[in-house]
N, C-alpha and C positions, 0 to 999 in steps of 0.2 A: 295762820301763816299761809297754809295751802288751801286753795279754793276747793270746795266740794266737787266731786265728779259730776259732770254734766250728763246729758243723755248719751247713750252708747254710740249713736251715729256720728255725733260731733267728735267724740274721742277717737273713734276708729278713723275718721277722716284725717285727724291730726297725725295719728300713728302711721297711716298709709302714706301721707305726704312726707313724713319724716323718713320712712323707709325708702321712698323713691328718691328723695334728696340725697340720702347717704349712698345709695347705689349709683346715682349719677356722679357723685364726688369720687367714688372709687374708680370710675371710668375716666374722669378728667385728671385725677392726681396720680402721681407715680410714686410707689413706695420706696423707690431707690433714691428719691430726693428728700433731703432732710427737712426742707421747708414744708413739703407736702405732708410728711409724717407729723410734723408739729401742728399743722392746721387741722387735719382730721383727728389727730390724737387729742388736741385741746377740746374739740367739739365733743368727742366721746367722753372725755374726762368731765366736762360740764354736765352731761347727762347723768353720769354716775354720781357726781357730788349732789346734784339735785335729788336723785333718788335716795341717797344716804341721809340727807337732811330730812326728807319726807318721812323716811322710816323712823328716824329718831323722834321727830316732832309729833307725828300723827298715828303711829302704829304700836307704841309701847304702852303698857298699863302703868298705873302709879306703882312705885316700888312697894313691895310687900313680901311677906315670907310664905306666900302660897306656891304650890307646885306650878301653877300656870304662869306666875310672874317669873319664877326661876327659869322655867323652860324658855319663855320668850326673851328674857335678857341674855341667856346663854346663846340662844340662836342668833340674836342680834350681834353679840360680841364676836362670834365666829364669822358672821357675815361681814362685819366691819373689817375683820382681818383680810377677808377675800377681796373686798373693795379696795382696801389700802394696797394690797399686793398688785391688783390690776392697775391702779393709778401709778404706782411706782414703775410697773412694767412699761406703761405708755411713755413715761418720762425717759426711761432708759432707752427706749426705741427712738427717741428724738435724734440720737447719734448713731453712727455706724462707720466702720472703716474696713477697707479692703487692702490687705497688705501684699497682694500679688505683685503689684508694681515694685514695691520695695524688695520683694524676693527676687524679681527679675534682675534688678540693679545689683543686688548683693551677689547673686549667682554669677553675673558677668564679671564682677571684680575678682571673685575668687578664682574663676576659671582662667581669666586673663593673666592673673598673677601666678597661677599654677600652684597655689598654696592651699592644700586641703587639710584642715585640722583632722587629726586622728579621731576615730569614733569607736567606742565600745558599745555594741548592740546587745542589750539585755533582753532576753526572752523569758518572761516569768511563767513558770508552769507548776501546777499542783494537780497531779492525777489525771490530766487530760490524756486521751488515747492518741496513738501515733497518727491516726488519720486526721486529727486536728493539728497536732504539733508539726507534722511535716510541712504543712502549708506555710506556717510562720518561719520555720527554719530554712526551708529551701528558697523561699522568696527573699528572706533576709540575706542569704548567701549570694543571691543574684543581684543585689543592689548595685546600681551604676555609680560607683564611687571608688576612688583609688586607694583609700586608706581606712580600713575598718576591720574589726574583729567581732565575730558573732559568738556570744556567750549564752548558753542555755542554763537557766537558773532553776534547777530541779529541787523542789521542796518535798519530794516524796522518795528521793534516793533510789531510783530505779536503774538497775544494772543494764537492762536492755536499752535504755535511753542513752546511757553513757556510750555504749557500743555504736548506737545509731549516729550519735554526734561525731564520733571518731571517723566513721565511714563517710559521713556527709561533708566533713571539714569544719565543723563547729566545735568550739570549746565547751567544756562541761563543768559546772560548778554545783556543788550541793553542800549541805551543812548538817550538823548532828541533830538539830531540833528545828521546830517551826515557830520559835519565839517571835512575837510581833508580826506574824503572818507575812503579807506581801512586803511591807516596809522592811521587816527584818531580813527577808530574802534579798531585797535590793541592797541593803546596807552591807550584808555579807559579801555580795558580789563587788560592791564598791571597794571594800578592803582588799579582796583577792586580786582584782584587776589593778589596783594601785601598785602592787608589787610586781606586776608583769608588764602590762601595756601602758597603764596610767594615761589613757587617752583623755584629752581635755574636754571631750564631748561625750555624753552618755545618751544613747537612744533607748527608749523603753517601749517594749511591745508586750501585750498579753499573749498567751499561748495560742489564741485563735485568730490573731490579727496578722494579715499578710501585707507587707508594704509594697508599694509600686517601686519600680527600679529607680525613679528620680527622686525618691523621698529625701535622701540626704542632701542632694544638690539643691533642693528647694528650701530646706530648713536650716542647715548648718551655718550658711553664710550670714543669716540674720542674727546669729549670736555674736557677730563681730561688734554690734552696738553694745557699748559697755553696760548700759542699764538693763539689757535684755538677758534674763537668766534662763527662761524656758520659751520654746516655740512649740505651741500645741496645734495639732491639726484635728479636724472633726472626725468623728466615728461614723463610718458607713458599714453596711451589713450586706453580706452575700445572700442571707436568708431572711424571710419575713419573721417578725416577732410573733408571739402567740395571738395577739389580737388580729393582726393581718391574716395569719395563717388559719386561725380557727373560724374566722368569719368568711374564709375563702375570698378575701378582698385584697390579695397581694398586689394586684395591678391597679387598685383604685384608692387604697387607704395607706397613709404613711405611718411609719413608726412614731411613737409619741415623743421621740427625742429630736426629730428633724427640725422642729421650730426652734428648739434650744440651740442645736449645733449650727444650723444654717443662718438663723436670724438673731437670736439673743446673744450668742457669744461674740459675733462681730460688733454688736452694739455695746456690750460690756467692755470689749477691747478699746473702743473709742473713748470710754470713760477711764481707761487705764486699769480695768478690773476683770479682764478675762482670766479664767483659771484653768489649771491643769485638770484633765479628766482621766488620767491614769494609764493611758496607752497611746501609742502613736505620737510621741513627743520627744524632743531633744532638750537636754539640760546641760549647763556648764558644770564640769566637775568642781572647779574652784568655788563656785557659788554654793554647791552642795556641801563642800567641806566647811565653808564659812558658817553655815547654819547647823552643822553637826550631822549631816546626812539626811536621808529621807525621814521625815517626821513619823514617829510610831506611837504617839499618844492617842490617836483616834483610829477608827476603822476605815477612814477615807483619807489615806495618805496623800492623795492627789491634790484635792483642794487645800489641804493643810500645807502642802509644799508651797503652793502659790502664796498663801498668806504669810508663811514664815519668811519667804523672800521679799514680799511687799514691806514687811516690817524693817527690812534692811535697805529698802530703797530700790529693789530690783523688780522687774516686770515680767509678766507672762504675755507673750504676743500670740495672737490667734491667726494662723494662716488658713484661710477658708478655702482649701483645695482638697479634692479627693486624692489623697496620697496613700491610703491604705483601706482595707476593709476586713471586717471580722465577722463573728457570729453574734447575732442577737440572741437573747435568752430564748431557748427552744420550747420550754414548757411554762405553764402558768405558775406553778410553785416557784420556779427559778426566777421568773419575772418579778413576782411579788417580793421574794427574798432580797433580790438585788436592790429594789427601790427602798425597802425598809432599812437596808444597810446604809444606803446613801443618806436617808433621813437621820439615822442615828449618828453617823459621822459628822453631819452638819451641826447637829445639836451639841455633840461632844466638843467640837472646835469652838463653838460659841461660849462654852463654859470654862475653857482654859484661861489661866491667868495671863498668858501671853497671846491669847487669841484675838481675833479682829474686833470683838466687842469690849473686852476688858484689858487688852494689852496696850503697850505703848508702840509708837512708831507708825501708826495708821492715820491716814487723813480722814476727814469727815466723810468724804465721798466713798472711800474704801469701806468704812464702817456701814454706811448707808447701803451700799451694794451688798454687803454680807447680810444685812438685815433683810433685804429683799429675798435672798436665798433662804433664810430661815422662814420667812412668811410663805414661801412656796410649799413648805411641808406643813406649817400650821394651818393652812387653808383646807387641808384634806378632811379634817373632822367636820367642817361645814358641809362638804359634799355628802358625808354620811347622814347628817341631820336633814339635809335637803331631800334625801331619798325616803327617810322614815317619817318625816313630819306629817304628810297627809294621812297616813294610817293612824298616827297618834291623835290627830284631830278627830277622825271619824269614829274611832273605837274608844278613845279616852276623853273625848270632848275637850281637848286642850289645843288651841290653835297656836301655831308658831308665831304669828303676829296678827293683830286685828286690822284687817283690810278687806274691803269688798273688791269684786273683780273690776268694777268701774274705776276705782281709785288706782288699782294696780295697772290697768290699761293706760291710765293717764301718766303715772310716774314710773312704774316698773318696766313696762314694755319698751319705752324709748331707751332706757338704760341698757336693757338686754339687746335690743337691736343694734345700738351703737357699739356695744362691746363685741358682739359676734361679727358684725360687718367689719369693724376696724381690725380685729385679730385675723380674720380671713384675708383681708387686704394686705396688712403689714407682713403676714407670714407667707405671702405669695402662694396662697391655696395650700397651706399645710395644716389647716384646722377645718373641722366641720362641726356645726352645732349638734348636740346630743351624742354624737360618736366620740367627740373629744371628752365629754363628761363621762361617758361609759368607760372609755379607756382609763381615765383617772380613777373611776370608781373601783376598778378591779383591785387596785392596791390601797385604796383609801382606808379600808378597815384595818389592814395590817399596819399601815403607817400611823393611824390613830392609836392603835395598841402600842406601837413603838414609842410614840410621844408620851403616852401615859407611863410606860415602864421607865423611860428615860428620865421622867420627872422624879422617879423614886430612886433609880440606880442607873445613872448615865454611863458609868464606866464599868469595866470588868466583864463585859459580855464577849463571847468568842466571835472571831471573824468568820462570817459565813460566805463561802465562795459560791459563784454561780456555776453550777454543773453544766458542762457542754459536751456534746458528742454522745456516743453510744447508740444503741438501736432504738429508734423512735418510730418504727414502721407501723406499729399497731395503734389503732385508735384508743384514746384514753379519755375517761370522764373524770374531771376533778369534782368529786361529789360534795366536798365541803363548801367549795365556792358556789357550786350549782345550787345547793340547798339554801345558802345565804341569799343569793340574788333571786332565786326562784321564789323564796318566801317573801322578799320585798316586792317583787313584781306581782305576785298573787295577792299580797296584802293591799297593794295600791288598787288592783282591779276589784278586789272584794269591797274595798271602801267605797268605790264608785257605785257598786251595786247596792251596798248597805244604805247609801244616801237615799235611795228610792224605796227600799223595802223595809227599812227599820221600823218596827212597831212603835218605837218611842220618838221617831222623827217628826218634824213639823209637817203640817199639811202642805206647805209651800217651801220651795228651795229659797233660802235667804241669799243675799249678795255675798255674804261670807262663805256660805256653802258653795256657791258657784265658783268662787275663787279657789277653794280647796279641791273642788272637782277637777278644775283645769290642772292644778298642781299635781294631783294624784295621777292624771293621765300622763303628764311629762315624766314623773318619777317611774311610772310603770314601764314606759318605753325605754328609759335609760337602763333600768334594772334588767329588762328583758334582753336588751342587747348584751349586757354583761353576762346574763345567764347563758346565752348562746355561745359566748366565748369559752365557757367552761367545758364544752365538748370538743375535744382535740382530735382532729383527723390524724392519721399516721403521716409521718414525714419520710420522704425519700431522699436520695442523694441530691445535692445541689446541682441543678442543671442550668447551664449558661446558654443563652441565645447567641447563635453565631450565624454568619452569612458568608460562607466560604466555598469556593469551588473545590471539589475533591474527586477521588476515584475509588471505586471498589473493585477488588480483584479476587477471582476465584479460579484456580488452575491457570489456564492460558487466556481467560476472558477478563478484560478490563473495561469497566463501564463508568462514564463520567456521571457526576451527581453534584448536589448542593448540600453541604453540611449545614444543618439548621439548629442543632442543639448538641452540647458536649458536656460531659462530666468526667470525673476521674475513672469511671468504669463503664460508661455507656455513651452512645452517640445516636443521633437520628439523621438519616440521609434521605433526601428527596431526589429521586432519579427516575428515568424512564422505565427501568426494570420493575419498578413498583407496580406499573400497570401491566406490563407484558409478562413478567415473571418467567424468564427463560430458565431452562434447566441448569444453566451454569451458576445461578445465584439462588439456590434453594437454601432453606435453613441448614446451617452447618458452618465450618471454618471458612473465613474470608480474610482479606487484608484491606485495611482502610488507610489511605494516604492523607497525612496531615502536614500542612506547611510547617517547616522547620523541625518536624519530628520524624518525617519519613513514613515508611510503611509500618503500621501497627497491626498485630494479630487481633482478630475479632471473631465473633460468632453471631450469626443472625438470630435475634431473639424474638422479633416481632415483625409482622409483614402485613401491610394493607395497601390499598390503592394509592395512598399518598406518600407514605414514608416507609423506610426500612429501619427497624430498631436494631442496634448492635450492642453486644457486650464486649468491651475491650479487654485485650490481654496484653498490655504493654510490658516490656522488660523493665529492669530496674532503672536504667538510664532514661528510658522514655517516660516512666512514671514521674521521675523528678522533673523532667522538662515539661510534662503536662501540668504538674502542680504549679510551676512557676508561671506558665502561660495562663491558666485558668484564674488563679487567685491573685496573681500579681499584675495582670493586665486587663482582665475582663470585669465588667460590672454584673452584679446579680440582677435577677429579674424581679426587682422590687420597686414599687412606685416611689417617686421622689416628690410628687405632688398629689393632692387628693382630688377625687372625682365624686361629687355628691350622687350622681346617677349610678355610677358603678358600685359605690359602697352600699347604697340602699338596695340595689338589685341583688348584690351578693348576700346581704343580710336577710332579705326576703327568701331567697333560695335556701339559705341555711335554716331558716325557721320552718319552711315548708317541708324540709327533709327531717324535721324533728330533731335538729341539733347535730345530726350525723355528718 
């Protein structure tokens, strides 16, 4: 069916021509246009289908009960799932919708009529420290909306938090137990508030998420449409996630959810299948009551909420605007735990009798979209096998599939080029080859273990929260992860060496050997990037970039300057005195003037030719105003698009420092 591979020069000329053609198309086509996405997506899909058929037809052995046959068929089955997921993703991305125009119109109608539905703001908390909670509470209290009540839902029954809420002006709710985790906490608040405010709209925030002042004005009016039950906004983060931070690539690499939030959810929304993601959303109380409250049968009450509403004919709309920001997982264990929980919850929902695969009331498209979500997790074991397959070949003499490098150059490389280029183009530079695979590899082993355990016991496992906050100033090495990825990287490198020095090896390298040598090199790079991520530098307080005229005062001396960075406890100021260093501004007590906050007490902590570092000493009122300003108005210093040069440079620097 497929022609034998020709000489390498002709194959490379075809691959290079294809590469140039795809790159030219990305310059001529606009990912914002549906027709352009369909054109390039169809071309990419054709390359993937051709590869998949070649794999099935030419690279699998005759069925038998040998270890080699089992290994190759298992590998192909998992690879087929990954290909199916990619093809489904391409089709989903054919569509997209931007609801900002609808939000504009709905907001105008609401404001012109002067009718603002009452809102109960639920802030869910479990054991987070005050330094995290105050951001959410204070920014919620500062919402620019005339009719709302802030409720702090404390699932650890802390007396000091009750007192803090009373002082700040928020209401406090707790309960006797932690039954059903977050969903139970929300349902308890739903019952308590029904007897007091009974607001028709509920806004849900996680404890680390700070809303912008216009959040309710942008979202609540969209709920006036009778079919809309939830309006969900994307998650943004003030801080880098562990991959960005640990690779020191905060300014050049994006968090792994940016593609999902910025590109995939608007696409799913266009299909009528966007879903709730657990925080920074509003929901109608009457629709919640109709389905019996927040669903609590799974550990992911958010996506479960959307599908429970879809079964009743109601929709979740995605408003793709930056209306809040929170904390990404700060450590590697928390990062992995979070994704394993998402995987488990998605599987649990699929198994429910009233879920989107087995239940009634769902359209074919809605079931298909949920299957796409399931495949996202079922693909992760393929990544595990992708990393270990070269070592298995070289040390156990069991290939993952029978192919020489010429055949793979002819049928495999075009599919890889098409997929990588299309995804980078469609995502608007939110993906990078190898780095995206390394990012997914970090959690792939834990997710694979979760899938295996879920096959045996899908329900009854405890809800695992993502710990945030606390002192993370000291460098940490995640030795278990480091040992795992170090072993894989070393094994891939050793297999390359073994190919040339093995006493039992052939005198010449075969085409199949060449193919596995190339494969081992790719696996080694991916695993080594993941290995570097396991060495976590210490984290300091979140520092925001600012550009604001200011003044420093000490005694009777006042000096103008430029405020360049600001946090809850520190600031950096560039001014002339940094060069001249007059006696009036030596290390010691000073005053810093901030717009809208006035003069704040401070102390000079660092002094060089360019900047003066300050430790701030705000009073209670100033601290509240500072929290609202920083976390409710400013953006964190985290990249929103990826830079291949910056990411590679950061990774090389990390490697040269020995992971530190």
